[in-house]
BALOBA-1460 file (C-alpha; in Angstrom, 3 decimals):
// residues 78
<rec num="1" residu="m" x="11.993" y="-37.246" z="31.964"/>
<rec num="2" residu="l" x="11.964" y="-36.517" z="28.585"/>
<rec num="3" residu="p" x="8.027" y="-37.559" z="28.450"/>
<rec num="4" residu="e" x="7.339" y="-35.617" z="31.336"/>
<rec num="5" residu="r" x="8.893" y="-32.643" z="30.102"/>
<rec num="6" residu="a" x="6.719" y="-32.709" z="26.769"/>
<rec num="7" residu="t" x="3.755" y="-32.615" z="28.851"/>
<rec num="8" residu="k" x="4.757" y="-30.153" z="30.323"/>
<rec num="9" residu="m" x="5.405" y="-27.997" z="27.238"/>
<rec num="10" residu="t" x="2.035" y="-29.265" z="26.026"/>
<rec num="11" residu="a" x="-0.160" y="-28.048" z="28.832"/>
<rec num="12" residu="r" x="1.472" y="-25.037" z="28.477"/>
<rec num="13" residu="l" x="0.694" y="-24.508" z="25.163"/>
<rec num="14" residu="m" x="-3.119" y="-25.722" z="25.713"/>
<rec num="15" residu="f" x="-3.126" y="-22.803" z="27.910"/>
<rec num="16" residu="c" x="-2.056" y="-20.330" z="26.020"/>
<rec num="17" residu="a" x="-4.807" y="-21.453" z="23.269"/>
<rec num="18" residu="l" x="-7.095" y="-21.317" z="26.005"/>
<rec num="19" residu="c" x="-5.645" y="-17.878" z="26.953"/>
<rec num="20" residu="c" x="-5.958" y="-16.857" z="23.718"/>
<rec num="21" residu="v" x="-9.417" y="-18.296" z="23.187"/>
<rec num="22" residu="l" x="-10.933" y="-16.643" z="25.788"/>
<rec num="23" residu="l" x="-9.492" y="-13.155" z="25.093"/>
<rec num="24" residu="l" x="-10.707" y="-13.203" z="21.647"/>
<rec num="25" residu="s" x="-14.418" y="-13.906" z="22.521"/>
<rec num="26" residu="c" x="-14.784" y="-11.015" z="25.456"/>
<rec num="27" residu="s" x="-13.882" y="-7.999" z="23.161"/>
<rec num="28" residu="g" x="-15.120" y="-5.852" z="21.036"/>
<rec num="29" residu="d" x="-11.959" y="-5.499" z="19.244"/>
<rec num="30" residu="k" x="-10.969" y="-8.620" z="18.079"/>
<rec num="31" residu="a" x="-7.498" y="-7.455" z="16.049"/>
<rec num="32" residu="k" x="-6.277" y="-5.833" z="18.880"/>
<rec num="33" residu="d" x="-6.840" y="-8.110" z="21.254"/>
<rec num="34" residu="l" x="-5.204" y="-10.632" z="18.951"/>
<rec num="35" residu="l" x="-2.617" y="-8.495" z="18.134"/>
<rec num="36" residu="e" x="-1.871" y="-7.567" z="22.306"/>
<rec num="37" residu="t" x="-1.624" y="-11.969" z="22.725"/>
<rec num="38" residu="a" x="1.050" y="-12.201" z="20.284"/>
<rec num="39" residu="e" x="3.291" y="-9.533" z="22.074"/>
<rec num="40" residu="f" x="2.499" y="-11.359" z="25.054"/>
<rec num="41" residu="e" x="3.861" y="-14.387" z="23.717"/>
<rec num="42" residu="e" x="6.846" y="-12.556" z="21.804"/>
<rec num="43" residu="r" x="7.530" y="-11.196" z="25.391"/>
<rec num="44" residu="q" x="7.643" y="-15.176" z="26.665"/>
<rec num="45" residu="m" x="9.929" y="-16.052" z="24.042"/>
<rec num="46" residu="n" x="7.474" y="-18.220" z="22.236"/>
<rec num="47" residu="i" x="8.258" y="-16.697" z="19.062"/>
<rec num="48" residu="p" x="6.883" y="-19.551" z="16.489"/>
<rec num="49" residu="h" x="3.352" y="-18.805" z="18.272"/>
<rec num="50" residu="a" x="3.852" y="-15.294" z="18.110"/>
<rec num="51" residu="k" x="4.891" y="-15.210" z="14.709"/>
<rec num="52" residu="q" x="1.563" y="-17.040" z="13.901"/>
<rec num="53" residu="l" x="-0.627" y="-14.720" z="16.292"/>
<rec num="54" residu="y" x="0.678" y="-12.109" z="14.158"/>
<rec num="55" residu="e" x="0.025" y="-13.581" z="10.490"/>
<rec num="56" residu="d" x="-3.769" y="-14.252" z="11.806"/>
<rec num="57" residu="v" x="-3.903" y="-10.492" z="12.399"/>
<rec num="58" residu="i" x="-2.572" y="-9.279" z="8.914"/>
<rec num="59" residu="r" x="-4.600" y="-12.381" z="7.447"/>
<rec num="60" residu="l" x="-7.894" y="-11.530" z="9.023"/>
<rec num="61" residu="y" x="-7.531" y="-7.410" z="9.323"/>
<rec num="62" residu="p" x="-5.357" y="-6.449" z="6.209"/>
<rec num="63" residu="n" x="-6.290" y="-3.129" z="6.650"/>
<rec num="64" residu="s" x="-6.216" y="-2.341" z="10.394"/>
<rec num="65" residu="k" x="-3.624" y="-0.558" z="12.190"/>
<rec num="66" residu="e" x="-2.512" y="-3.827" z="14.163"/>
<rec num="67" residu="a" x="-2.083" y="-5.189" z="10.469"/>
<rec num="68" residu="e" x="0.893" y="-2.731" z="10.355"/>
<rec num="69" residu="t" x="1.993" y="-3.719" z="13.453"/>
<rec num="70" residu="a" x="2.033" y="-7.077" z="12.692"/>
<rec num="71" residu="r" x="4.237" y="-6.811" z="9.663"/>
<rec num="72" residu="a" x="6.624" y="-4.846" z="11.445"/>
<rec num="73" residu="r" x="7.122" y="-7.313" z="14.339"/>
<rec num="74" residu="l" x="7.306" y="-10.343" z="11.948"/>
<rec num="75" residu="a" x="9.408" y="-7.947" z="10.055"/>
<rec num="76" residu="a" x="12.151" y="-7.843" z="13.008"/>
<rec num="77" residu="l" x="11.446" y="-11.063" z="14.041"/>
<rec num="78" residu="n" x="12.841" y="-12.701" z="10.617"/>
């Protein structure tokens, strides 16, 4: 049963990654899209992935208002 659960988790993570790629490739405001994806992951209780995405917002768009929001969310999650 455990390998089946791991397979489902892997499939879910792959789906989330694919959604992120699709979202980021479709829009002109990539910082906003990345932040919205991070917020979605946080609402889905996928905290490790949300943190990773918040860190990406900060790294890629350090002077944006989205980076400011991402810093605040990371502080709240830690």
